[in-house]
mmCIF file as gemmi writes it, N, C-alpha and C atoms, coordinates in Angstrom:
data_model
loop_
_atom_site.group_PDB
_atom_site.id
_atom_site.type_symbol
_atom_site.label_atom_id
_atom_site.label_alt_id
_atom_site.label_comp_id
_atom_site.label_asym_id
_atom_site.label_entity_id
_atom_site.label_seq_id
_atom_site.pdbx_PDB_ins_code
_atom_site.Cartn_x
_atom_site.Cartn_y
_atom_site.Cartn_z
_atom_site.occupancy
_atom_site.B_iso_or_equiv
_atom_site.pdbx_formal_charge
_atom_site.auth_seq_id
_atom_site.auth_asym_id
_atom_site.pdbx_PDB_model_num
ATOM 1 N N . MET Axp A 1 ? 0.668 -1.203 -0.24 1 0 ? 1 A 1
ATOM 2 C CA . MET Axp A 1 ? -0.22 0.009 -0.062 1 0 ? 1 A 1
ATOM 3 C C . MET Axp A 1 ? 0.715 1.336 0.085 1 0 ? 1 A 1
ATOM 4 N N . PRO Axp A 2 ? 0.709 2.148 -0.811 1 0 ? 2 A 1
ATOM 5 C CA . PRO Axp A 2 ? 1.155 3.471 -1.197 1 0 ? 2 A 1
ATOM 6 C C . PRO Axp A 2 ? 1.32 4.215 0.086 1 0 ? 2 A 1
ATOM 7 N N . GLY Axp A 3 ? 2.124 4.87 0.811 1 0 ? 3 A 1
ATOM 8 C CA . GLY Axp A 3 ? 2.162 5.592 2.013 1 0 ? 3 A 1
ATOM 9 C C . GLY Axp A 3 ? 1.875 5.041 3.15 1 0 ? 3 A 1
ATOM 10 N N . ALA Axp A 4 ? 1.891 3.507 3.323 1 0 ? 4 A 1
ATOM 11 C CA . ALA Axp A 4 ? 1.717 3.088 4.663 1 0 ? 4 A 1
ATOM 12 C C . ALA Axp A 4 ? 2.757 3.234 5.522 1 0 ? 4 A 1
ATOM 13 N N . THR Axp A 5 ? 2.431 3.421 6.556 1 0 ? 5 A 1
ATOM 14 C CA . THR Axp A 5 ? 3.807 3.637 7.587 1 0 ? 5 A 1
ATOM 15 C C . THR Axp A 5 ? 3.981 2.377 8.501 1 0 ? 5 A 1
ATOM 16 N N . THR Axp A 6 ? 5.298 1.995 8.974 1 0 ? 6 A 1
ATOM 17 C CA . THR Axp A 6 ? 5.546 0.801 9.508 1 0 ? 6 A 1
ATOM 18 C C . THR Axp A 6 ? 4.949 0.869 10.649 1 0 ? 6 A 1
ATOM 19 N N . PRO Axp A 7 ? 4.099 -0.316 11.561 1 0 ? 7 A 1
ATOM 20 C CA . PRO Axp A 7 ? 3.96 0.334 12.878 1 0 ? 7 A 1
ATOM 21 C C . PRO Axp A 7 ? 5.257 0.498 13.971 1 0 ? 7 A 1
ATOM 22 N N . ALA Axp A 8 ? 4.873 1.031 15.17 1 0 ? 8 A 1
ATOM 23 C CA . ALA Axp A 8 ? 5.979 1.006 15.718 1 0 ? 8 A 1
ATOM 24 C C . ALA Axp A 8 ? 6.39 -0.003 16.508 1 0 ? 8 A 1
ATOM 25 N N . LEU Axp A 9 ? 7.772 -0.6 16.822 1 0 ? 9 A 1
ATOM 26 C CA . LEU Axp A 9 ? 7.785 -1.987 17.283 1 0 ? 9 A 1
ATOM 27 C C . LEU Axp A 9 ? 7.471 -1.753 18.885 1 0 ? 9 A 1
ATOM 28 N N . SER Axp A 10 ? 7 -2.586 19.56 1 0 ? 10 A 1
ATOM 29 C CA . SER Axp A 10 ? 7.026 -2.562 20.726 1 0 ? 10 A 1
ATOM 30 C C . SER Axp A 10 ? 8.008 -2.938 21.483 1 0 ? 10 A 1
ATOM 31 N N . PRO Axp A 11 ? 7.893 -2.484 22.81 1 0 ? 11 A 1
ATOM 32 C CA . PRO Axp A 11 ? 9.614 -3.106 23.705 1 0 ? 11 A 1
ATOM 33 C C . PRO Axp A 11 ? 9.858 -4.417 23.462 1 0 ? 11 A 1
ATOM 34 N N . LEU Axp A 12 ? 8.815 -5.299 23.375 1 0 ? 12 A 1
ATOM 35 C CA . LEU Axp A 12 ? 9.364 -6.656 23.494 1 0 ? 12 A 1
ATOM 36 C C . LEU Axp A 12 ? 9.917 -7.056 21.887 1 0 ? 12 A 1
ATOM 37 N N . GLN Axp A 13 ? 9.166 -6.488 20.623 1 0 ? 13 A 1
ATOM 38 C CA . GLN Axp A 13 ? 10.042 -6.44 19.682 1 0 ? 13 A 1
ATOM 39 C C . GLN Axp A 13 ? 11.235 -5.956 19.54 1 0 ? 13 A 1
ATOM 40 N N . LEU Axp A 14 ? 11.37 -4.669 19.804 1 0 ? 14 A 1
ATOM 41 C CA . LEU Axp A 14 ? 12.811 -4.128 20.201 1 0 ? 14 A 1
ATOM 42 C C . LEU Axp A 14 ? 13.849 -5.033 20.722 1 0 ? 14 A 1
ATOM 43 N N . ASP Axp A 15 ? 13.262 -5.848 21.969 1 0 ? 15 A 1
ATOM 44 C CA . ASP Axp A 15 ? 14.358 -6.382 23.141 1 0 ? 15 A 1
ATOM 45 C C . ASP Axp A 15 ? 14.63 -7.581 21.883 1 0 ? 15 A 1
ATOM 46 N N . ARG Axp A 16 ? 13.602 -8.224 21.214 1 0 ? 16 A 1
ATOM 47 C CA . ARG Axp A 16 ? 13.954 -9.304 20.137 1 0 ? 16 A 1
ATOM 48 C C . ARG Axp A 16 ? 15.16 -9.235 19.583 1 0 ? 16 A 1
ATOM 49 N N . VAL Axp A 17 ? 14.44 -7.503 18.917 1 0 ? 17 A 1
ATOM 50 C CA . VAL Axp A 17 ? 15.8 -7.135 17.74 1 0 ? 17 A 1
ATOM 51 C C . VAL Axp A 17 ? 17.119 -7.068 18.394 1 0 ? 17 A 1
ATOM 52 N N . ARG Axp A 18 ? 17.002 -6.563 19.224 1 0 ? 18 A 1
ATOM 53 C CA . ARG Axp A 18 ? 18.52 -6.139 20.183 1 0 ? 18 A 1
ATOM 54 C C . ARG Axp A 18 ? 18.986 -7.515 20.492 1 0 ? 18 A 1
ATOM 55 N N . PHE Axp A 19 ? 18.212 -8.602 21.219 1 0 ? 19 A 1
ATOM 56 C CA . PHE Axp A 19 ? 19 -10.093 20.995 1 0 ? 19 A 1
ATOM 57 C C . PHE Axp A 19 ? 19.522 -10.516 20.106 1 0 ? 19 A 1
ATOM 58 N N . HIS Axp A 20 ? 18.795 -10.551 18.548 1 0 ? 20 A 1
ATOM 59 C CA . HIS Axp A 20 ? 19.243 -11.01 17.291 1 0 ? 20 A 1
ATOM 60 C C . HIS Axp A 20 ? 20.417 -10.685 16.652 1 0 ? 20 A 1
ATOM 61 N N . ASP Axp A 21 ? 20.469 -9.021 17.018 1 0 ? 21 A 1
ATOM 62 C CA . ASP Axp A 21 ? 21.419 -8.38 16.561 1 0 ? 21 A 1
ATOM 63 C C . ASP Axp A 21 ? 23.289 -8.822 17.639 1 0 ? 21 A 1
ATOM 64 N N . GLU Axp A 22 ? 22.798 -9.221 19.193 1 0 ? 22 A 1
ATOM 65 C CA . GLU Axp A 22 ? 23.973 -9.466 19.908 1 0 ? 22 A 1
ATOM 66 C C . GLU Axp A 22 ? 24.108 -10.833 19.557 1 0 ? 22 A 1
ATOM 67 N N . PHE Axp A 23 ? 23.204 -11.428 19.209 1 0 ? 23 A 1
ATOM 68 C CA . PHE Axp A 23 ? 23.67 -12.883 18.861 1 0 ? 23 A 1
ATOM 69 C C . PHE Axp A 23 ? 24.649 -12.881 18.026 1 0 ? 23 A 1
ATOM 70 N N . PHE Axp A 24 ? 24.26 -12.239 16.784 1 0 ? 24 A 1
ATOM 71 C CA . PHE Axp A 24 ? 24.82 -12.56 15.666 1 0 ? 24 A 1
ATOM 72 C C . PHE Axp A 24 ? 26.226 -11.576 15.742 1 0 ? 24 A 1
ATOM 73 N N . GLU Axp A 25 ? 26.63 -10.652 16.529 1 0 ? 25 A 1
ATOM 74 C CA . GLU Axp A 25 ? 27.818 -10.194 17.162 1 0 ? 25 A 1
ATOM 75 C C . GLU Axp A 25 ? 28.491 -11.038 17.354 1 0 ? 25 A 1
ATOM 76 N N . ARG Axp A 26 ? 27.944 -11.836 18.484 1 0 ? 26 A 1
ATOM 77 C CA . ARG Axp A 26 ? 28.799 -12.794 19.634 1 0 ? 26 A 1
ATOM 78 C C . ARG Axp A 26 ? 29.338 -13.771 18.384 1 0 ? 26 A 1
ATOM 79 N N . LYS Axp A 27 ? 28.053 -14.203 17.543 1 0 ? 27 A 1
ATOM 80 C CA . LYS Axp A 27 ? 28.814 -15.349 16.556 1 0 ? 27 A 1
ATOM 81 C C . LYS Axp A 27 ? 29.73 -14.959 16.278 1 0 ? 27 A 1
ATOM 82 N N . GLN Axp A 28 ? 29.378 -13.697 15.297 1 0 ? 28 A 1
ATOM 83 C CA . GLN Axp A 28 ? 30.438 -13.298 14.38 1 0 ? 28 A 1
ATOM 84 C C . GLN Axp A 28 ? 32.406 -13.141 15.174 1 0 ? 28 A 1
ATOM 85 N N . ASN Axp A 29 ? 31.778 -12.858 16.742 1 0 ? 29 A 1
ATOM 86 C CA . ASN Axp A 29 ? 33.158 -12.72 17.017 1 0 ? 29 A 1
ATOM 87 C C . ASN Axp A 29 ? 33.697 -14.299 17.311 1 0 ? 29 A 1
ATOM 88 N N . PHE Axp A 30 ? 32.754 -15.13 17.412 1 0 ? 30 A 1
ATOM 89 C CA . PHE Axp A 30 ? 32.983 -16.37 17.853 1 0 ? 30 A 1
ATOM 90 C C . PHE Axp A 30 ? 34.218 -16.899 16.469 1 0 ? 30 A 1
ATOM 91 N N . MET Axp A 31 ? 33.003 -16.582 15.175 1 0 ? 31 A 1
ATOM 92 C CA . MET Axp A 31 ? 33.752 -17.409 14.005 1 0 ? 31 A 1
ATOM 93 C C . MET Axp A 31 ? 35.413 -16.548 13.703 1 0 ? 31 A 1
ATOM 94 N N . GLU Axp A 32 ? 35.309 -15.47 14.483 1 0 ? 32 A 1
ATOM 95 C CA . GLU Axp A 32 ? 36.964 -14.761 13.963 1 0 ? 32 A 1
ATOM 96 C C . GLU Axp A 32 ? 37.772 -15.139 14.878 1 0 ? 32 A 1
ATOM 97 N N . HIS Axp A 33 ? 37.276 -15.825 16.167 1 0 ? 33 A 1
ATOM 98 C CA . HIS Axp A 33 ? 38.282 -16.132 17.053 1 0 ? 33 A 1
ATOM 99 C C . HIS Axp A 33 ? 38.343 -17.786 16.747 1 0 ? 33 A 1
ATOM 100 N N . VAL Axp A 34 ? 37.695 -18.478 16.29 1 0 ? 34 A 1
ATOM 101 C CA . VAL Axp A 34 ? 38.094 -19.694 15.441 1 0 ? 34 A 1
ATOM 102 C C . VAL Axp A 34 ? 38.847 -19.473 14.293 1 0 ? 34 A 1
ATOM 103 N N . LEU Axp A 35 ? 38.775 -18.838 13.723 1 0 ? 35 A 1
ATOM 104 C CA . LEU Axp A 35 ? 39.568 -18.503 12.191 1 0 ? 35 A 1
ATOM 105 C C . LEU Axp A 35 ? 40.964 -18.021 12.295 1 0 ? 35 A 1
ATOM 106 N N . TYR Axp A 36 ? 40.919 -17.107 13.633 1 0 ? 36 A 1
ATOM 107 C CA . TYR Axp A 36 ? 42.351 -16.5 13.927 1 0 ? 36 A 1
ATOM 108 C C . TYR Axp A 36 ? 43.182 -18.159 14.684 1 0 ? 36 A 1
ATOM 109 N N . GLY Axp A 37 ? 42.137 -18.887 15.236 1 0 ? 37 A 1
ATOM 110 C CA . GLY Axp A 37 ? 42.559 -19.984 16.171 1 0 ? 37 A 1
ATOM 111 C C . GLY Axp A 37 ? 43.657 -21.243 14.762 1 0 ? 37 A 1
ATOM 112 N N . CYS Axp A 38 ? 42.779 -21.208 14.147 1 0 ? 38 A 1
ATOM 113 C CA . CYS Axp A 38 ? 42.899 -22.317 12.767 1 0 ? 38 A 1
ATOM 114 C C . CYS Axp A 38 ? 44.237 -21.395 12.259 1 0 ? 38 A 1
ATOM 115 N N . TYR Axp A 39 ? 44.277 -20.325 11.888 1 0 ? 39 A 1
ATOM 116 C CA . TYR Axp A 39 ? 45.311 -19.572 11.094 1 0 ? 39 A 1
ATOM 117 C C . TYR Axp A 39 ? 46.907 -19.644 12.325 1 0 ? 39 A 1
ATOM 118 N N . ILE Axp A 40 ? 46.454 -19.132 13.156 1 0 ? 40 A 1
ATOM 119 C CA . ILE Axp A 40 ? 47.766 -19.723 14.023 1 0 ? 40 A 1
ATOM 120 C C . ILE Axp A 40 ? 48.426 -20.891 14.064 1 0 ? 40 A 1
ATOM 121 N N . PHE Axp A 41 ? 47.767 -21.787 14.281 1 0 ? 41 A 1
ATOM 122 C CA . PHE Axp A 41 ? 47.952 -23.513 14.213 1 0 ? 41 A 1
ATOM 123 C C . PHE Axp A 41 ? 48.366 -23.756 12.992 1 0 ? 41 A 1
ATOM 124 N N . ALA Axp A 42 ? 47.897 -23.441 11.76 1 0 ? 42 A 1
ATOM 125 C CA . ALA Axp A 42 ? 48.3 -23.54 10.528 1 0 ? 42 A 1
ATOM 126 C C . ALA Axp A 42 ? 50.025 -22.83 9.954 1 0 ? 42 A 1
ATOM 127 N N . ASN Axp A 43 ? 50.147 -21.479 10.727 1 0 ? 43 A 1
ATOM 128 C CA . ASN Axp A 43 ? 51.214 -20.72 10.204 1 0 ? 43 A 1
ATOM 129 C C . ASN Axp A 43 ? 52.039 -20.565 11.459 1 0 ? 43 A 1
ATOM 130 N N . GLY Axp A 44 ? 51.468 -21.179 12.839 1 0 ? 44 A 1
ATOM 131 C CA . GLY Axp A 44 ? 52.363 -20.758 13.735 1 0 ? 44 A 1
ATOM 132 C C . GLY Axp A 44 ? 52.983 -19.155 14.048 1 0 ? 44 A 1
ATOM 133 N N . GLU Axp A 45 ? 51.741 -18.265 13.754 1 0 ? 45 A 1
ATOM 134 C CA . GLU Axp A 45 ? 51.708 -17.058 14.065 1 0 ? 45 A 1
ATOM 135 C C . GLU Axp A 45 ? 50.762 -16.082 13.934 1 0 ? 45 A 1
ATOM 136 N N . LEU Axp A 46 ? 50.723 -15.021 14.172 1 0 ? 46 A 1
ATOM 137 C CA . LEU Axp A 46 ? 49.755 -14.146 14.345 1 0 ? 46 A 1
ATOM 138 C C . LEU Axp A 46 ? 49.326 -13.359 12.979 1 0 ? 46 A 1
ATOM 139 N N . PRO Axp A 47 ? 47.985 -13.169 12.6 1 0 ? 47 A 1
ATOM 140 C CA . PRO Axp A 47 ? 47.894 -12.672 11.506 1 0 ? 47 A 1
ATOM 141 C C . PRO Axp A 47 ? 47.821 -10.781 11.901 1 0 ? 47 A 1
ATOM 142 N N . ASN Axp A 48 ? 48.402 -10.374 11.215 1 0 ? 48 A 1
ATOM 143 C CA . ASN Axp A 48 ? 48.284 -9.305 11.338 1 0 ? 48 A 1
ATOM 144 C C . ASN Axp A 48 ? 47.225 -8.265 11.805 1 0 ? 48 A 1
ATOM 145 N N . ILE Axp A 49 ? 46.154 -8.622 11.657 1 0 ? 49 A 1
ATOM 146 C CA . ILE Axp A 49 ? 44.895 -7.855 12.395 1 0 ? 49 A 1
ATOM 147 C C . ILE Axp A 49 ? 44.595 -8.222 13.536 1 0 ? 49 A 1
ATOM 148 N N . ALA Axp A 50 ? 45.361 -9.392 13.81 1 0 ? 50 A 1
ATOM 149 C CA . ALA Axp A 50 ? 44.984 -9.742 15.28 1 0 ? 50 A 1
ATOM 150 C C . ALA Axp A 50 ? 46.055 -8.952 16.563 1 0 ? 50 A 1
ATOM 151 N N . LYS Axp A 51 ? 46.905 -8.471 15.408 1 0 ? 51 A 1
ATOM 152 C CA . LYS Axp A 51 ? 48.115 -7.738 16.756 1 0 ? 51 A 1
ATOM 153 C C . LYS Axp A 51 ? 47.696 -6.361 16.684 1 0 ? 51 A 1
ATOM 154 N N . ARG Axp A 52 ? 46.246 -5.619 16.367 1 0 ? 52 A 1
ATOM 155 C CA . ARG Axp A 52 ? 45.929 -4.343 16.646 1 0 ? 52 A 1
ATOM 156 C C . ARG Axp A 52 ? 46.25 -3.847 18.321 1 0 ? 52 A 1
ATOM 157 N N . SER Axp A 53 ? 46.714 -2.854 18.595 1 0 ? 53 A 1
ATOM 158 C CA . SER Axp A 53 ? 46.602 -2.799 19.97 1 0 ? 53 A 1
ATOM 159 C C . SER Axp A 53 ? 45.652 -1.414 20.163 1 0 ? 53 A 1
């Protein structure tokens, strides 16, 4: 429908969206952690991106 506005999210829906985002961020961090572990195991050194301080 043209001109239709999206309904405002309820607090419960906002909570679910926030949880969803945090879940994927955590999953992404975990995957990076695993990939770094595999890289270090295979090459015996840290990749450059992991050396950021």
